[in-house]
Every structure is written in C-alpha cells, then in structure tokens.
PyMOL Python script that loads the backbone (N, CA, C, O; Angstrom):
from pymol import cmd

cmd.read_pdbstr("""\
ATOM      1  N   MET A   1       0.230  10.595  15.479  1.00  0.00           N
ATOM      2  CA  MET A   1      -0.940  10.697  14.337  1.00  0.00           C
ATOM      3  C   MET A   1      -0.741   9.373  13.427  1.00  0.00           C
ATOM      4  O   MET A   1       0.319   9.329  12.805  1.00  0.00           O
ATOM      5  N   GLU A   2      -1.442   8.524  13.310  1.00  0.00           N
ATOM      6  CA  GLU A   2      -1.719   7.237  12.465  1.00  0.00           C
ATOM      7  C   GLU A   2      -1.886   7.656  10.798  1.00  0.00           C
ATOM      8  O   GLU A   2      -2.942   8.124  10.373  1.00  0.00           O
ATOM      9  N   LEU A   3      -0.893   7.458  10.075  1.00  0.00           N
ATOM     10  CA  LEU A   3      -0.708   7.817   8.812  1.00  0.00           C
ATOM     11  C   LEU A   3      -1.363   6.340   7.942  1.00  0.00           C
ATOM     12  O   LEU A   3      -1.522   6.316   6.722  1.00  0.00           O
ATOM     13  N   LEU A   4      -1.641   5.321   8.755  1.00  0.00           N
ATOM     14  CA  LEU A   4      -1.829   4.045   8.207  1.00  0.00           C
ATOM     15  C   LEU A   4      -1.670   3.217   8.674  1.00  0.00           C
ATOM     16  O   LEU A   4      -0.638   3.136   9.340  1.00  0.00           O
ATOM     17  N   LYS A   5      -2.767   1.868   8.606  1.00  0.00           N
ATOM     18  CA  LYS A   5      -2.822   0.895   9.472  1.00  0.00           C
ATOM     19  C   LYS A   5      -2.153  -0.530   9.087  1.00  0.00           C
ATOM     20  O   LYS A   5      -2.429  -1.118   8.041  1.00  0.00           O
ATOM     21  N   ILE A   6      -1.171  -1.053  10.129  1.00  0.00           N
ATOM     22  CA  ILE A   6      -0.613  -2.076   9.583  1.00  0.00           C
ATOM     23  C   ILE A   6      -1.662  -3.166  10.110  1.00  0.00           C
ATOM     24  O   ILE A   6      -2.340  -3.338  11.122  1.00  0.00           O
ATOM     25  N   GLY A   7      -1.400  -3.917   8.689  1.00  0.00           N
ATOM     26  CA  GLY A   7      -2.291  -5.006   8.539  1.00  0.00           C
ATOM     27  C   GLY A   7      -2.044  -5.250   6.812  1.00  0.00           C
ATOM     28  O   GLY A   7      -1.188  -4.739   6.089  1.00  0.00           O
ATOM     29  N   LYS A   8      -2.977  -6.085   6.519  1.00  0.00           N
ATOM     30  CA  LYS A   8      -3.302  -6.717   5.280  1.00  0.00           C
ATOM     31  C   LYS A   8      -3.991  -5.778   4.543  1.00  0.00           C
ATOM     32  O   LYS A   8      -4.840  -4.985   4.951  1.00  0.00           O
ATOM     33  N   TYR A   9      -3.533  -5.936   3.355  1.00  0.00           N
ATOM     34  CA  TYR A   9      -4.979  -5.484   2.300  1.00  0.00           C
ATOM     35  C   TYR A   9      -4.841  -6.143   1.122  1.00  0.00           C
ATOM     36  O   TYR A   9      -4.128  -7.132   0.953  1.00  0.00           O
ATOM     37  N   LYS A  10      -5.516  -5.606   0.302  1.00  0.00           N
ATOM     38  CA  LYS A  10      -5.947  -6.120  -1.258  1.00  0.00           C
ATOM     39  C   LYS A  10      -6.050  -4.922  -2.166  1.00  0.00           C
ATOM     40  O   LYS A  10      -6.876  -4.010  -2.145  1.00  0.00           O
ATOM     41  N   HIS A  11      -4.942  -5.146  -3.033  1.00  0.00           N
ATOM     42  CA  HIS A  11      -4.473  -4.553  -4.526  1.00  0.00           C
ATOM     43  C   HIS A  11      -6.168  -4.577  -4.652  1.00  0.00           C
ATOM     44  O   HIS A  11      -7.032  -5.049  -3.914  1.00  0.00           O
ATOM     45  N   PHE A  12      -6.219  -3.940  -5.765  1.00  0.00           N
ATOM     46  CA  PHE A  12      -7.467  -3.564  -6.827  1.00  0.00           C
ATOM     47  C   PHE A  12      -7.695  -4.117  -7.736  1.00  0.00           C
ATOM     48  O   PHE A  12      -8.832  -4.163  -8.207  1.00  0.00           O
ATOM     49  N   LYS A  13      -6.094  -5.032  -8.538  1.00  0.00           N
ATOM     50  CA  LYS A  13      -5.994  -5.992  -8.951  1.00  0.00           C
ATOM     51  C   LYS A  13      -6.182  -6.995  -8.454  1.00  0.00           C
ATOM     52  O   LYS A  13      -6.020  -7.966  -9.193  1.00  0.00           O
ATOM     53  N   GLY A  14      -6.549  -7.237  -7.193  1.00  0.00           N
ATOM     54  CA  GLY A  14      -6.621  -9.225  -6.727  1.00  0.00           C
ATOM     55  C   GLY A  14      -5.462  -9.364  -5.491  1.00  0.00           C
ATOM     56  O   GLY A  14      -5.778  -9.738  -4.361  1.00  0.00           O
ATOM     57  N   ASN A  15      -4.463  -9.108  -5.766  1.00  0.00           N
ATOM     58  CA  ASN A  15      -3.056  -9.680  -4.893  1.00  0.00           C
ATOM     59  C   ASN A  15      -3.325  -8.430  -3.551  1.00  0.00           C
ATOM     60  O   ASN A  15      -3.612  -7.239  -3.428  1.00  0.00           O
ATOM     61  N   GLU A  16      -2.967  -9.798  -2.607  1.00  0.00           N
ATOM     62  CA  GLU A  16      -2.989  -9.050  -0.975  1.00  0.00           C
ATOM     63  C   GLU A  16      -1.364  -8.969  -0.190  1.00  0.00           C
ATOM     64  O   GLU A  16      -0.576  -9.909  -0.080  1.00  0.00           O
ATOM     65  N   TYR A  17      -1.223  -7.915   0.168  1.00  0.00           N
ATOM     66  CA  TYR A  17      -0.394  -7.637   0.817  1.00  0.00           C
ATOM     67  C   TYR A  17      -0.160  -6.851   2.227  1.00  0.00           C
ATOM     68  O   TYR A  17      -0.922  -6.012   2.706  1.00  0.00           O
ATOM     69  N   LYS A  18       1.252  -7.386   2.865  1.00  0.00           N
ATOM     70  CA  LYS A  18       0.671  -7.300   4.812  1.00  0.00           C
ATOM     71  C   LYS A  18       1.863  -5.806   4.636  1.00  0.00           C
ATOM     72  O   LYS A  18       2.972  -5.859   4.103  1.00  0.00           O
ATOM     73  N   VAL A  19       1.249  -4.640   5.220  1.00  0.00           N
ATOM     74  CA  VAL A  19       1.654  -3.561   5.465  1.00  0.00           C
ATOM     75  C   VAL A  19       2.700  -3.438   6.286  1.00  0.00           C
ATOM     76  O   VAL A  19       2.067  -3.244   7.324  1.00  0.00           O
ATOM     77  N   LEU A  20       4.164  -3.394   6.709  1.00  0.00           N
ATOM     78  CA  LEU A  20       5.103  -3.772   7.770  1.00  0.00           C
ATOM     79  C   LEU A  20       5.197  -2.715   8.636  1.00  0.00           C
ATOM     80  O   LEU A  20       5.063  -2.631   9.856  1.00  0.00           O
ATOM     81  N   TYR A  21       5.551  -1.624   7.444  1.00  0.00           N
ATOM     82  CA  TYR A  21       6.083   0.219   8.398  1.00  0.00           C
ATOM     83  C   TYR A  21       5.279   1.105   7.620  1.00  0.00           C
ATOM     84  O   TYR A  21       4.621   0.693   6.664  1.00  0.00           O
ATOM     85  N   VAL A  22       5.301   2.574   8.059  1.00  0.00           N
ATOM     86  CA  VAL A  22       5.219   3.423   7.239  1.00  0.00           C
ATOM     87  C   VAL A  22       6.697   3.828   8.141  1.00  0.00           C
ATOM     88  O   VAL A  22       7.150   3.600   9.263  1.00  0.00           O
ATOM     89  N   ALA A  23       7.275   4.859   6.402  1.00  0.00           N
ATOM     90  CA  ALA A  23       8.548   5.422   6.875  1.00  0.00           C
ATOM     91  C   ALA A  23       8.739   6.522   5.934  1.00  0.00           C
ATOM     92  O   ALA A  23       8.091   6.747   4.912  1.00  0.00           O
ATOM     93  N   LYS A  24       9.752   7.198   6.441  1.00  0.00           N
ATOM     94  CA  LYS A  24       9.896   8.635   5.546  1.00  0.00           C
ATOM     95  C   LYS A  24      11.449   8.498   4.570  1.00  0.00           C
ATOM     96  O   LYS A  24      12.386   7.722   4.758  1.00  0.00           O
ATOM     97  N   ASP A  25      11.381   8.928   4.137  1.00  0.00           N
ATOM     98  CA  ASP A  25      12.492   8.979   2.921  1.00  0.00           C
ATOM     99  C   ASP A  25      13.187  10.327   3.506  1.00  0.00           C
ATOM    100  O   ASP A  25      12.834  11.493   3.679  1.00  0.00           O
ATOM    101  N   SER A  26      14.294   9.600   3.710  1.00  0.00           N
ATOM    102  CA  SER A  26      15.579  10.651   4.536  1.00  0.00           C
ATOM    103  C   SER A  26      15.893  11.820   3.334  1.00  0.00           C
ATOM    104  O   SER A  26      16.557  12.815   3.625  1.00  0.00           O
ATOM    105  N   GLU A  27      15.417  11.636   2.105  1.00  0.00           N
ATOM    106  CA  GLU A  27      16.005  13.022   1.334  1.00  0.00           C
ATOM    107  C   GLU A  27      15.124  13.874   0.695  1.00  0.00           C
ATOM    108  O   GLU A  27      15.452  14.898   0.095  1.00  0.00           O
ATOM    109  N   THR A  28      13.775  13.358   0.855  1.00  0.00           N
ATOM    110  CA  THR A  28      12.775  14.278   0.436  1.00  0.00           C
ATOM    111  C   THR A  28      11.228  14.786   1.926  1.00  0.00           C
ATOM    112  O   THR A  28      10.386  15.672   2.074  1.00  0.00           O
ATOM    113  N   LEU A  29      11.712  13.494   2.690  1.00  0.00           N
ATOM    114  CA  LEU A  29      10.697  13.550   3.818  1.00  0.00           C
ATOM    115  C   LEU A  29       9.286  13.143   3.612  1.00  0.00           C
ATOM    116  O   LEU A  29       8.343  13.458   4.338  1.00  0.00           O
ATOM    117  N   GLU A  30       9.237  12.343   2.451  1.00  0.00           N
ATOM    118  CA  GLU A  30       7.978  12.007   2.182  1.00  0.00           C
ATOM    119  C   GLU A  30       7.784  10.723   3.089  1.00  0.00           C
ATOM    120  O   GLU A  30       8.677  10.165   3.726  1.00  0.00           O
ATOM    121  N   TYR A  31       6.594  10.397   3.034  1.00  0.00           N
ATOM    122  CA  TYR A  31       6.158   8.895   3.688  1.00  0.00           C
ATOM    123  C   TYR A  31       5.753   7.897   2.931  1.00  0.00           C
ATOM    124  O   TYR A  31       4.809   7.762   2.153  1.00  0.00           O
ATOM    125  N   MET A  32       6.629   7.209   3.286  1.00  0.00           N
ATOM    126  CA  MET A  32       6.371   5.859   2.170  1.00  0.00           C
ATOM    127  C   MET A  32       6.133   4.206   2.782  1.00  0.00           C
ATOM    128  O   MET A  32       6.915   3.585   3.502  1.00  0.00           O
ATOM    129  N   VAL A  33       5.238   3.891   2.419  1.00  0.00           N
ATOM    130  CA  VAL A  33       4.956   2.432   2.897  1.00  0.00           C
ATOM    131  C   VAL A  33       5.708   1.358   2.366  1.00  0.00           C
ATOM    132  O   VAL A  33       6.094   1.052   1.238  1.00  0.00           O
ATOM    133  N   VAL A  34       5.844   0.678   3.954  1.00  0.00           N
ATOM    134  CA  VAL A  34       6.987  -0.558   3.293  1.00  0.00           C
ATOM    135  C   VAL A  34       6.392  -1.788   3.302  1.00  0.00           C
ATOM    136  O   VAL A  34       6.520  -2.131   4.477  1.00  0.00           O
ATOM    137  N   TYR A  35       5.665  -2.910   2.571  1.00  0.00           N
ATOM    138  CA  TYR A  35       4.691  -4.015   2.359  1.00  0.00           C
ATOM    139  C   TYR A  35       5.776  -4.999   1.855  1.00  0.00           C
ATOM    140  O   TYR A  35       6.910  -4.749   1.446  1.00  0.00           O
ATOM    141  N   GLN A  36       5.157  -6.137   1.987  1.00  0.00           N
ATOM    142  CA  GLN A  36       5.250  -7.378   1.311  1.00  0.00           C
ATOM    143  C   GLN A  36       4.338  -7.764   0.726  1.00  0.00           C
ATOM    144  O   GLN A  36       3.239  -7.404   1.148  1.00  0.00           O
ATOM    145  N   ALA A  37       4.377  -8.432  -0.186  1.00  0.00           N
ATOM    146  CA  ALA A  37       3.493  -9.598  -1.041  1.00  0.00           C
ATOM    147  C   ALA A  37       3.482 -10.498  -0.207  1.00  0.00           C
ATOM    148  O   ALA A  37       4.371 -10.865   0.561  1.00  0.00           O
ATOM    149  N   LEU A  38       2.061 -11.006  -0.414  1.00  0.00           N
ATOM    150  CA  LEU A  38       1.833 -12.360   0.054  1.00  0.00           C
ATOM    151  C   LEU A  38       1.516 -13.487  -0.787  1.00  0.00           C
ATOM    152  O   LEU A  38       0.559 -14.243  -0.614  1.00  0.00           O
ATOM    153  N   TYR A  39       2.264 -13.548  -1.590  1.00  0.00           N
ATOM    154  CA  TYR A  39       2.474 -14.536  -2.832  1.00  0.00           C
ATOM    155  C   TYR A  39       4.151 -14.224  -3.105  1.00  0.00           C
ATOM    156  O   TYR A  39       5.000 -13.475  -2.622  1.00  0.00           O
ATOM    157  N   GLY A  40       4.082 -15.362  -4.277  1.00  0.00           N
ATOM    158  CA  GLY A  40       4.954 -15.553  -5.057  1.00  0.00           C
ATOM    159  C   GLY A  40       6.012 -15.625  -3.631  1.00  0.00           C
ATOM    160  O   GLY A  40       5.850 -15.974  -2.462  1.00  0.00           O
ATOM    161  N   ASP A  41       7.635 -14.871  -4.779  1.00  0.00           N
ATOM    162  CA  ASP A  41       8.426 -14.861  -3.111  1.00  0.00           C
ATOM    163  C   ASP A  41       8.482 -14.537  -2.305  1.00  0.00           C
ATOM    164  O   ASP A  41       9.473 -14.798  -1.623  1.00  0.00           O
ATOM    165  N   TYR A  42       7.170 -13.521  -1.684  1.00  0.00           N
ATOM    166  CA  TYR A  42       6.842 -12.528  -0.921  1.00  0.00           C
ATOM    167  C   TYR A  42       8.182 -11.230  -0.856  1.00  0.00           C
ATOM    168  O   TYR A  42       8.709 -10.851   0.189  1.00  0.00           O
ATOM    169  N   GLY A  43       8.465 -10.801  -2.032  1.00  0.00           N
ATOM    170  CA  GLY A  43       8.990  -9.554  -1.791  1.00  0.00           C
ATOM    171  C   GLY A  43       8.228  -8.771  -1.069  1.00  0.00           C
ATOM    172  O   GLY A  43       7.037  -8.808  -0.757  1.00  0.00           O
ATOM    173  N   ILE A  44       9.631  -7.618  -0.715  1.00  0.00           N
ATOM    174  CA  ILE A  44       9.210  -6.663   0.189  1.00  0.00           C
ATOM    175  C   ILE A  44       9.591  -5.397  -0.591  1.00  0.00           C
ATOM    176  O   ILE A  44      10.783  -5.111  -0.701  1.00  0.00           O
ATOM    177  N   TRP A  45       8.585  -4.579  -1.169  1.00  0.00           N
ATOM    178  CA  TRP A  45       8.523  -3.431  -1.512  1.00  0.00           C
ATOM    179  C   TRP A  45       7.972  -2.351  -0.725  1.00  0.00           C
ATOM    180  O   TRP A  45       7.192  -2.457   0.221  1.00  0.00           O
ATOM    181  N   VAL A  46       8.615  -0.980  -1.375  1.00  0.00           N
ATOM    182  CA  VAL A  46       8.370   0.251  -0.968  1.00  0.00           C
ATOM    183  C   VAL A  46       7.348   1.026  -1.809  1.00  0.00           C
ATOM    184  O   VAL A  46       7.282   0.622  -2.970  1.00  0.00           O
ATOM    185  N   ARG A  47       6.210   2.453  -1.369  1.00  0.00           N
ATOM    186  CA  ARG A  47       5.424   2.818  -2.301  1.00  0.00           C
ATOM    187  C   ARG A  47       5.048   4.271  -1.416  1.00  0.00           C
ATOM    188  O   ARG A  47       4.554   4.252  -0.288  1.00  0.00           O
ATOM    189  N   PRO A  48       5.384   5.490  -2.160  1.00  0.00           N
ATOM    190  CA  PRO A  48       4.989   6.585  -1.688  1.00  0.00           C
ATOM    191  C   PRO A  48       3.630   6.804  -0.972  1.00  0.00           C
ATOM    192  O   PRO A  48       2.715   6.908  -1.790  1.00  0.00           O
ATOM    193  N   LEU A  49       3.180   6.919   0.513  1.00  0.00           N
ATOM    194  CA  LEU A  49       2.405   6.811   1.127  1.00  0.00           C
ATOM    195  C   LEU A  49       0.866   7.209   0.755  1.00  0.00           C
ATOM    196  O   LEU A  49      -0.255   6.922   1.176  1.00  0.00           O
ATOM    197  N   LYS A  50       1.653   8.352  -0.668  1.00  0.00           N
ATOM    198  CA  LYS A  50       0.509   9.423  -1.332  1.00  0.00           C
ATOM    199  C   LYS A  50      -0.240   8.332  -2.434  1.00  0.00           C
ATOM    200  O   LYS A  50      -1.452   8.128  -2.506  1.00  0.00           O
ATOM    201  N   MET A  51       0.232   8.049  -2.804  1.00  0.00           N
ATOM    202  CA  MET A  51       0.024   6.785  -3.904  1.00  0.00           C
ATOM    203  C   MET A  51      -0.441   5.506  -3.673  1.00  0.00           C
ATOM    204  O   MET A  51      -1.249   4.901  -4.377  1.00  0.00           O
ATOM    205  N   TRP A  52       0.136   5.082  -2.587  1.00  0.00           N
ATOM    206  CA  TRP A  52      -0.908   4.051  -1.382  1.00  0.00           C
ATOM    207  C   TRP A  52      -2.564   4.403  -1.396  1.00  0.00           C
ATOM    208  O   TRP A  52      -3.515   3.627  -1.480  1.00  0.00           O
ATOM    209  N   ASN A  53      -2.538   5.853  -1.282  1.00  0.00           N
ATOM    210  CA  ASN A  53      -4.105   5.899  -0.600  1.00  0.00           C
ATOM    211  C   ASN A  53      -4.829   6.560  -1.908  1.00  0.00           C
ATOM    212  O   ASN A  53      -5.717   7.411  -1.847  1.00  0.00           O
ATOM    213  N   GLU A  54      -4.171   5.898  -3.332  1.00  0.00           N
ATOM    214  CA  GLU A  54      -4.322   7.267  -4.634  1.00  0.00           C
ATOM    215  C   GLU A  54      -6.152   6.026  -4.183  1.00  0.00           C
ATOM    216  O   GLU A  54      -6.543   5.126  -3.441  1.00  0.00           O
ATOM    217  N   LYS A  55      -6.629   6.992  -5.378  1.00  0.00           N
ATOM    218  CA  LYS A  55      -7.897   6.428  -6.280  1.00  0.00           C
ATOM    219  C   LYS A  55      -7.744   5.927  -7.187  1.00  0.00           C
ATOM    220  O   LYS A  55      -6.545   6.141  -7.367  1.00  0.00           O
ATOM    221  N   VAL A  56      -8.187   5.148  -8.290  1.00  0.00           N
ATOM    222  CA  VAL A  56      -7.947   4.418  -9.482  1.00  0.00           C
ATOM    223  C   VAL A  56      -8.827   4.001 -10.172  1.00  0.00           C
ATOM    224  O   VAL A  56      -9.595   3.358  -9.456  1.00  0.00           O
ATOM    225  N   LEU A  57      -9.221   4.014 -11.418  1.00  0.00           N
ATOM    226  CA  LEU A  57     -10.259   3.503 -12.709  1.00  0.00           C
ATOM    227  C   LEU A  57     -10.416   2.082 -12.451  1.00  0.00           C
ATOM    228  O   LEU A  57      -9.318   1.683 -12.061  1.00  0.00           O
ATOM    229  N   LYS A  58     -11.197   1.186 -12.479  1.00  0.00           N
ATOM    230  CA  LYS A  58     -11.339  -0.088 -12.715  1.00  0.00           C
ATOM    231  C   LYS A  58     -12.642  -0.318 -13.528  1.00  0.00           C
ATOM    232  O   LYS A  58     -13.654   0.303 -13.202  1.00  0.00           O
ATOM    233  N   ASP A  59     -12.656  -0.935 -14.271  1.00  0.00           N
ATOM    234  CA  ASP A  59     -13.640  -0.757 -15.156  1.00  0.00           C
ATOM    235  C   ASP A  59     -14.708   0.102 -15.059  1.00  0.00           C
ATOM    236  O   ASP A  59     -15.897  -0.213 -15.002  1.00  0.00           O
ATOM    237  N   GLY A  60     -13.998   1.728 -15.033  1.00  0.00           N
ATOM    238  CA  GLY A  60     -15.019   3.069 -15.262  1.00  0.00           C
ATOM    239  C   GLY A  60     -15.545   3.591 -13.891  1.00  0.00           C
ATOM    240  O   GLY A  60     -16.290   4.532 -13.616  1.00  0.00           O
ATOM    241  N   VAL A  61     -14.736   2.415 -12.917  1.00  0.00           N
ATOM    242  CA  VAL A  61     -15.314   3.187 -11.518  1.00  0.00           C
ATOM    243  C   VAL A  61     -14.184   2.812 -11.017  1.00  0.00           C
ATOM    244  O   VAL A  61     -13.441   1.835 -11.101  1.00  0.00           O
ATOM    245  N   GLU A  62     -14.251   4.729  -9.974  1.00  0.00           N
ATOM    246  CA  GLU A  62     -13.003   4.565  -9.163  1.00  0.00           C
ATOM    247  C   GLU A  62     -12.937   3.560  -7.979  1.00  0.00           C
ATOM    248  O   GLU A  62     -13.954   3.090  -7.469  1.00  0.00           O
ATOM    249  N   VAL A  63     -11.960   3.328  -7.666  1.00  0.00           N
ATOM    250  CA  VAL A  63     -11.761   3.053  -6.364  1.00  0.00           C
ATOM    251  C   VAL A  63     -10.186   2.949  -5.350  1.00  0.00           C
ATOM    252  O   VAL A  63      -9.033   3.348  -5.517  1.00  0.00           O
ATOM    253  N   SER A  64     -10.558   2.558  -4.796  1.00  0.00           N
ATOM    254  CA  SER A  64      -9.140   2.823  -3.893  1.00  0.00           C
ATOM    255  C   SER A  64      -8.165   1.224  -4.355  1.00  0.00           C
ATOM    256  O   SER A  64      -8.499   0.048  -4.501  1.00  0.00           O
ATOM    257  N   ARG A  65      -6.298   2.300  -4.510  1.00  0.00           N
ATOM    258  CA  ARG A  65      -5.408   1.351  -5.093  1.00  0.00           C
ATOM    259  C   ARG A  65      -5.311   0.016  -4.090  1.00  0.00           C
ATOM    260  O   ARG A  65      -5.094  -1.101  -4.559  1.00  0.00           O
ATOM    261  N   PHE A  66      -5.467   0.213  -2.887  1.00  0.00           N
ATOM    262  CA  PHE A  66      -5.650  -1.085  -1.332  1.00  0.00           C
ATOM    263  C   PHE A  66      -6.437  -0.563  -0.725  1.00  0.00           C
ATOM    264  O   PHE A  66      -6.573   0.629  -0.449  1.00  0.00           O
ATOM    265  N   LYS A  67      -7.163  -1.651  -0.409  1.00  0.00           N
ATOM    266  CA  LYS A  67      -8.129  -1.860   0.730  1.00  0.00           C
ATOM    267  C   LYS A  67      -7.821  -2.426   1.914  1.00  0.00           C
ATOM    268  O   LYS A  67      -7.123  -3.415   2.135  1.00  0.00           O
ATOM    269  N   PHE A  68      -8.403  -1.712   2.661  1.00  0.00           N
ATOM    270  CA  PHE A  68      -7.745  -2.780   4.015  1.00  0.00           C
ATOM    271  C   PHE A  68      -8.447  -3.503   4.632  1.00  0.00           C
ATOM    272  O   PHE A  68      -9.498  -3.080   5.114  1.00  0.00           O
ATOM    273  N   ILE A  69      -8.018  -4.881   4.786  1.00  0.00           N
ATOM    274  CA  ILE A  69      -8.527  -5.976   4.708  1.00  0.00           C
ATOM    275  C   ILE A  69      -8.564  -7.130   6.415  1.00  0.00           C
ATOM    276  O   ILE A  69      -8.976  -8.268   6.637  1.00  0.00           O
ATOM    277  N   GLU A  70      -8.063  -6.319   7.064  1.00  0.00           N
ATOM    278  CA  GLU A  70      -7.326  -7.032   8.514  1.00  0.00           C
ATOM    279  C   GLU A  70      -6.103  -6.530   9.047  1.00  0.00           C
ATOM    280  O   GLU A  70      -5.612  -7.041  10.054  1.00  0.00           O
TER     281      GLU A  70
END
""", "prot")
cmd.dss("prot")
cmd.show_as("cartoon", "prot")
cmd.util.cbc("prot")
cmd.orient("prot")
C-alpha cells in the first residue's frame, strides 16, 4: 500500500519540500513523513503522516497542508 508519493511538495505557506521516506515510529507505530526543506539549510524533518495530509484554513478557505507538485 502506497502511503504517500515520494517527491516534491509545496507547503500551503509557499515553501517547497522533498519527501524522502515514510517511516514508522518504533514506539507508537504511527507513520511519519521524513522530508527535506528545499531552501535555507536544507534541514531534514519528520512529521506525522496524519498531520502531513491534514486540511488547514488559509484565508478562510480549507486547503491541503502539503500539495504534491512533482
């Protein structure tokens, strides 16, 4: 089962990120997204998959937190 496409995503605030992996937390078994910022120091981050896929409000409109772009 594919949980998330590996590739480039745009955050609703405008920055771009590259999804590197989807991993499982060893304690909770929750799926986590391992991703890299494509700006600044190109830091590596992790975020729960559930949060990655959430909808958020932007200017009163519900949008995806991250949108796949390539």
